C-alpha positions in Angstrom: 27.1 -32.0 56.9 24.1 -33.0 58.9 23.7 -29.4 60.1 23.7 -28.2 56.5 21.1 -30.8 55.6 18.8 -29.7 58.5 19.1 -26.0 57.4 18.3 -26.9 53.8 15.3 -29.0 55.0 14.0 -26.1 57.1 14.2 -23.7 54.2 12.4 -26.2 51.9 9.6 -26.5 54.4 9.3 -22.7 54.6 9.1 -22.5 50.8 6.4 -25.3 50.7 4.4 -23.5 53.4 4.7 -20.2 51.5 3.4 -21.9 48.3 0.6 -23.6 50.3 -0.7 -20.2 51.3 0.1 -18.6 48.0 -2.5 -16.0 46.9 -3.1 -13.8 43.9 -1.9 -10.8 45.9 1.4 -12.6 46.7 1.7 -13.6 43.1 1.4 -10.0 41.8 3.7 -8.8 44.6 6.3 -11.2 43.4 5.9 -9.9 39.8 6.1 -6.4 41.0 9.4 -7.1 42.8 10.8 -8.8 39.7 9.7 -5.9 37.6 11.2 -3.2 39.8 14.5 -5.1 40.2 15.0 -5.3 36.4 13.8 -1.7 36.1 16.4 -0.4 38.5 19.2 -2.6 37.1 18.4 -1.5 33.5 18.4 2.2 34.5 21.6 1.9 36.5 23.3 0.1 33.6 22.2 2.7 31.1 23.2 5.5 33.4 26.8 4.3 34.0 27.6 2.2 30.9 26.0 3.8 27.9 28.3 4.6 25.1 28.3 7.3 22.4 28.9 6.6 18.7 32.4 7.5 17.7 32.5 10.7 15.7 34.1 11.2 12.3 36.1 14.1 13.7 38.0 14.3 17.0 37.2 18.0 17.1 33.4 17.6 17.1 31.6 20.3 19.1 30.2 19.4 22.5 26.5 19.6 23.4 27.2 22.9 25.2 28.2 24.5 21.9 24.6 24.2 20.6 21.5 26.3 21.2 19.2 23.3 21.4 19.6 19.6 22.0 17.0 17.3 20.3 16.7 13.7 21.4 15.4 11.6 18.5 13.9 8.1 19.2 14.7 5.9 16.1 15.0 2.7 18.0 12.0 1.1 16.4 13.2 1.8 12.9 15.1 -1.4 12.6 14.9 -1.9 8.8 14.9 0.2 5.7 11.7 1.1 3.8 9.5 4.1 3.6 9.5 5.1 7.3 13.3 5.0 7.4 13.6 7.0 4.2 11.3 9.7 5.4 12.7 9.9 8.9 16.4 9.9 7.9 15.7 12.6 5.2 13.8 14.7 7.7 16.5 14.6 10.3 19.2 15.5 7.8 17.2 18.4 6.4 16.3 19.9 9.7 19.9 19.6 10.9 21.1 21.5 7.9 18.5 24.3 8.4 19.4 24.5 12.1 23.2 23.9 12.4 23.0 25.2 16.0 20.7 22.3 17.0 22.3 19.1 18.3 20.4 15.9 17.3 21.1 12.8 19.3 19.7 9.6 17.7 18.8 7.0 20.3 18.9 3.4 19.1 20.4 0.0 19.9 23.9 -0.6 18.7 22.9 -3.3 16.2 20.9 -0.7 14.2 24.0 1.5 13.6 24.3 0.1 10.0 21.0 2.0 9.2 21.9 5.3 10.7 25.7 5.7 10.3 25.3 7.4 6.9 23.5 10.4 8.3 25.8 11.0 11.3 27.8 13.9 10.2 30.3 14.3 13.1 28.8 17.8 13.7 25.3 18.2 14.9 24.0 14.6 14.4 25.3 12.1 17.0 24.1 8.8 18.4 23.5 7.3 21.8 23.6 3.5 22.0 21.5 2.3 24.8 20.2 -1.0 26.1 16.4 -1.1 26.3 14.0 -3.8 27.7 13.5 -4.3 31.4 15.4 -7.6 31.4 18.1 -7.2 28.8 20.6 -5.8 31.2 20.2 -8.7 33.6 20.6 -11.3 30.9 23.5 -9.5 29.4 25.5 -8.7 32.6 24.6 -11.6 34.9 23.8 -14.6 32.8 24.3 -13.6 29.2 21.2 -15.6 28.3 18.8 -13.8 25.9 16.0 -16.2 26.9 15.8 -14.3 30.3 14.6 -11.3 28.3 11.5 -13.2 27.1 10.7 -14.8 30.4 10.9 -11.6 32.5 9.1 -9.5 29.9 6.3 -12.0 29.6 5.9 -12.2 33.4 5.9 -8.4 33.8 3.3 -8.1 31.1 0.8 -9.7 33.5 0.9 -6.7 35.7 -2.1 -4.3 35.6 -1.7 -1.5 33.0 -1.7 1.3 35.7 1.2 -0.3 37.5 3.2 -0.8 34.3 2.6 2.9 33.3 3.7 4.0 36.8 6.8 1.9 36.6 7.4 3.2 33.1 7.5 6.8 34.5 10.0 5.8 37.1 12.2 4.1 34.4 12.1 7.2 32.2 12.9 9.5 35.1 15.9 7.5 36.2 17.1 7.2 32.6 16.7 10.7 31.5 16.9 13.1 34.4 20.6 12.2 35.2 21.9 10.9 31.9 20.6 13.6 29.6 19.9 16.7 31.7 20.3 19.3 29.0 17.8 18.0 26.4 15.4 20.6 25.1 13.0 18.4 23.0 12.1 14.7 22.6 11.3 14.0 19.0 9.6 10.7 18.0 9.3 10.4 14.2 7.5 7.0 14.2 5.3 6.8 17.3 7.1 4.4 19.6 7.5 3.7 23.3 11.0 2.3 23.4 12.3 5.4 25.2 9.2 7.1 26.4 9.6 10.2 28.4 7.1 12.1 30.4 8.7 15.4 31.4 10.5 16.7 28.3 8.7 18.8 25.7 7.7 16.3 23.1 6.8 16.2 19.4 5.5 12.9 17.9 4.7 12.0 14.3 1.7 9.7 13.9 1.7 8.3 10.4 -1.5 6.2 10.7 -3.7 4.2 13.1 -3.4 0.9 11.3 -3.9 -1.0 14.6 -7.6 0.1 14.7 -8.6 -0.6 11.1 -6.5 -3.7 10.3 -5.3 -5.2 13.6 -5.0 -8.7 12.0 -2.6 -7.2 9.5 -0.1 -6.1 12.2 2.4 -8.0 14.2 1.7 -6.2 17.5 -1.5 -4.1 17.3 -1.8 -3.7 21.1 1.7 -2.2 21.3 0.9 0.2 18.4 -2.3 1.2 20.2 -0.5 1.9 23.4 2.1 3.9 21.6 -0.4 6.1 19.9 -2.4 6.6 23.1 0.7 7.5 25.1 1.8 9.9 22.3 -1.6 11.6 22.4 -1.5 12.0 26.1 2.1 13.1 26.7 3.1 15.0 23.5 2.9 18.7 23.3 2.3 18.5 19.6 1.3 15.7 17.1 2.3 15.9 13.5 0.5 13.7 11.0 0.9 13.3 7.2 -2.5 13.3 5.6 -6.1 14.5 6.3 -7.1 10.8 6.4 -4.8 10.2 9.4 -5.7 13.5 11.0 -9.4 12.6 11.0 -8.6 9.1 12.5 -6.5 10.7 15.3 -9.3 13.1 16.1 -11.8 10.3 16.1 -9.9 7.6 18.0 -7.5 9.4 20.4 -8.4 11.5 23.4 -6.6 14.7 22.2 -7.1 18.4 21.7 -7.6 18.9 18.0 -5.4 22.0 18.0 -2.4 19.8 19.0 -2.7 17.8 15.8 -0.8 19.5 12.9 -1.1 18.3 9.3 2.2 18.4 7.4 2.3 16.6 4.1 5.5 14.6 3.4 7.6 16.0 0.6 8.9 13.6 -2.0 11.9 11.6 -0.7 15.2 12.2 -2.4 16.2 8.6 -3.2 15.1 9.2 -6.9 17.5 12.1 -7.2 20.4 11.5 -9.7 23.3 11.7 -7.3 25.6 9.5 -9.4 25.9 7.9 -12.8 24.6 4.3 -12.8 24.9 1.6 -15.5 21.3 0.6 -16.0 22.2 -2.5 -18.0 24.3 -3.9 -15.2 21.6 -3.4 -12.6 18.9 -5.0 -14.8 21.2 -7.9 -15.7 21.9 -8.5 -12.0 18.2 -9.2 -11.4 17.4 -10.8 -14.8 15.3 -7.9 -16.0 14.6 -6.3 -19.3 13.6 -2.6 -19.6 9.8 -2.1 -19.8 9.2 -5.9 -19.3 8.3 -5.8 -15.6 6.1 -4.0 -13.1 7.4 -3.0 -9.7 6.0 -3.0 -6.2 8.5 -1.1 -4.0 7.4 -2.2 -0.5 8.6 -4.2 2.5 6.7 -7.4 3.2 4.6 -6.1 6.1 1.2 -8.0 6.5 -0.9 -5.0 5.4 1.1 -4.6 2.1 -1.0 -7.3 0.6 1.7 -9.2 -1.2 -0.3 -12.5 -1.1 -3.2 -11.2 -3.2 -0.9 -9.2 -5.5 1.1 -12.3 -6.3 -2.0 -14.4 -6.9 -3.4 -11.7 -9.2 -0.1 -11.4 -11.1 0.0 -15.2 -11.6 -3.5 -15.1 -12.9 -2.6 -12.2 -15.2 0.3 -14.1 -16.7 -1.9 -17.2 -17.4 -4.9 -15.3 -18.7 -3.1 -12.9 -21.0 -0.2 -15.1 -22.0 2.2 -12.4 -20.8 5.9 -12.6 -20.2 5.9 -9.6 -17.9 7.7 -10.0 -14.5 6.8 -8.7 -11.1 9.6 -7.1 -9.1 9.1 -7.0 -5.3 11.5 -4.6 -3.6 12.1 -4.8 0.1 13.4 -7.3 2.6 12.0 -10.8 2.2 12.9 -12.0 5.7 9.3 -11.8 6.8 8.1 -14.3 4.2 11.0 -16.8 4.1 9.1 -19.5 6.0 5.7 -19.2 4.2 6.6 -18.3 0.7 10.1 -19.6 0.1 8.8 -21.8 -2.7 8.1 -18.6 -4.7 11.8 -18.2 -5.2 11.6 -20.9 -7.8 9.4 -18.6 -9.9 12.4 -16.6 -11.2 10.8 -16.2 -14.6 7.8 -14.4 -13.1 8.8 -13.0 -9.7 11.9 -11.1 -8.7 12.8 -10.5 -5.1 15.5 -7.8 -4.9 15.7 -7.6 -1.1 16.8 -4.2 0.3 18.5 -2.1 -2.4 20.5 1.1 -2.3 19.1 4.4 -3.7 20.9 4.1 -7.1 19.5 0.6 -7.7 16.1 1.7 -6.5 16.1 4.6 -9.1 17.2 2.3 -12.0 14.5 -0.3 -11.2 11.8 2.4 -11.0 12.8 4.3 -14.1 13.1 1.1 -16.3 9.8 -0.5 -15.2 6.7 -0.6 -17.4 4.5 0.5 -14.5 4.5 0.9 -10.7 1.9 -0.8 -8.5 0.8 0.0 -4.9 -1.3 -2.9 -3.6 -1.4 -2.0 0.1 -4.5 -2.5 2.2 -3.8 0.6 4.2 -1.5 3.7 3.9 -1.3 6.8 6.0 0.3 8.5 3.0 1.6 6.4 0.1 5.0 7.6 -0.8 5.7 4.9 -3.4 2.7 6.2 -5.5 4.5 9.6 -5.7 7.8 8.0 -6.4 6.3 6.1 -9.3 4.9 9.3 -10.8 8.2 11.0 -10.3 10.0 8.2 -12.2 7.7 9.0 -15.1 5.7 5.7 -14.9 2.0 5.0 -14.9 0.8 4.0 -11.5 -2.0 1.7 -10.4 -3.0 1.6 -6.8 -5.4 0.5 -4.1 -8.4 2.7 -3.5 -8.0 2.7 0.3 -7.1 5.0 3.2 -5.0 8.0 2.2 -4.0 7.0 -1.3 -7.0 8.7 -3.1 -6.2 11.9 -1.1 -2.5 11.8 -2.2 -2.9 10.5 -5.8 -6.3 12.0 -6.7 -7.1 11.1 -10.4 -3.4 10.4 -11.4 -3.5 6.6 -10.9 -5.6 3.7 -12.0 -7.4 2.4 -8.9 -8.4 -1.1 -8.0 -10.0 -3.0 -5.0 -7.0 -4.5 -3.2 -9.3 -7.2 -1.7 -10.4 -8.4 -5.2 -7.8 -10.6 -7.0 -9.7 -10.2 -10.3 -9.8 -6.5 -10.1 -6.0 -6.4 -9.4 -5.4 -8.7 -12.4 -7.5 -6.4 -14.6 -5.6 -3.3 -13.5 -2.3 -4.9 -14.2 -3.5 -5.8 -17.7 -4.8 -2.3 -18.4 -1.7 -0.5 -17.0 0.6 -2.5 -19.2 -1.3 -2.7 -22.4 -3.5 0.4 -22.8 -1.1 3.1 -24.3 -3.7 5.9 -24.2 -4.3 5.2 -20.5 -0.6 5.0 -19.8 0.2 8.3 -21.4 -2.7 10.0 -19.6 -1.6 8.7 -16.2 2.0 9.7 -16.8 0.9 13.2 -17.7 -1.3 13.5 -14.7 1.4 12.0 -12.5 3.9 14.7 -13.4 1.4 17.4 -12.3 0.3 15.6 -9.2 3.8 14.9 -7.9 4.6 18.7 -8.0 2.1 19.2 -5.2 4.4 17.3 -2.9 7.8 18.5 -4.1 8.1 21.5 -1.8 10.7 20.1 0.6 11.5 23.5 2.0 7.9 24.1 3.1 7.8 20.8 4.9 11.0 21.4 6.8 10.0 24.9 7.8 6.7 23.6 9.2 8.4 20.9 11.3 10.9 23.5 12.6 8.1 26.0 13.4 6.2 23.3 15.5 9.4 22.2 17.3 10.3 25.8 18.2 6.8 26.5 19.5 7.0 23.5 21.8 10.5 24.4 23.1 9.5 28.0 24.0 
């Protein structure tokens, strides 16, 4: 026992002496060792223990039966909303046009509820994978999620050049052995969750919100890093508006010829795929036809819900209106700060995430559609309001004037009084409403050519894979 005690004491002395001579160089060396250890462990786990999504058919073709294999990074699309709608429609349409292309959707297993509906058991498959440098260590060794945060925060202290270098090692280990036959890496939302530096790559950059409104983003530094890495390592960049294209040319170090403008075609969630009882849907949410306006948007910070709600409350008081405001999208982001608004059921209606049929009913039976965002790289909900045959009022910011032109009633999204006035006009001025509906029908036709959009995406992908 005494011998064990002496050994223990000697090691304690060594540790104390080491800390006494501790330097910045040693500190960063320790961080580097921790980073590399988790990096190798994560890559090894993904290499040997990743699992594929079960197919709907046991006779599904193998990857070798296809002409091309496309790896699609959808890991950062962890909720519904406009980005999910556009990305899922895009993948389905391209897969139908190119049945000999195999699409592998990469995402964490917990996101399967979003993507299972488009996996067809034919040429759309999925790869569940564990990401994050520390997640494997915490899952396999300790099963303690807190380790993820600790190690990730520590490794974030490393210089950017070292982190980028280690990121390249991680991607090489992960992809070169696990997926040797991939022809193209397609990133529809500009993320770095599965960054790759040697595969041909096509990235979609929707906007550069991090530069214009960093305080209205949860992680602007991450978004900036993602965009810069996409610009550096992508063979082609696709963007969705002239506004975003100009921003990319201005802010990112990139050859202008690599940036392709492809306007997004109208999403299909307003298509009449089944018969729905409108009365039942309206009753479920306590709504009356033409007695509410709708804002179809998730509660991201830049969507400006705070000013919109303030303006709508003022409109109700000032004009003695019984109109309701329907807010579609997940409310999880505002539970803590605006939970008291749930008591305003006679004025505000939170639908949370809804299916396509419910979305269509709420849009078609609204009095008007409002888009109050502070920033949009495109503005799909503006077009969806027009396509539903409703007058639309929207912010005069970013790409919205480019997409909507003169077919909406504009307001300043930073001015509560201006928003209030727009709500009043769009709900009470019949001449204005009729004029906007007529213009809306014409405007939405400019973005209804889905075939053209798909062909342009395919053309860009094929040029990169040559």
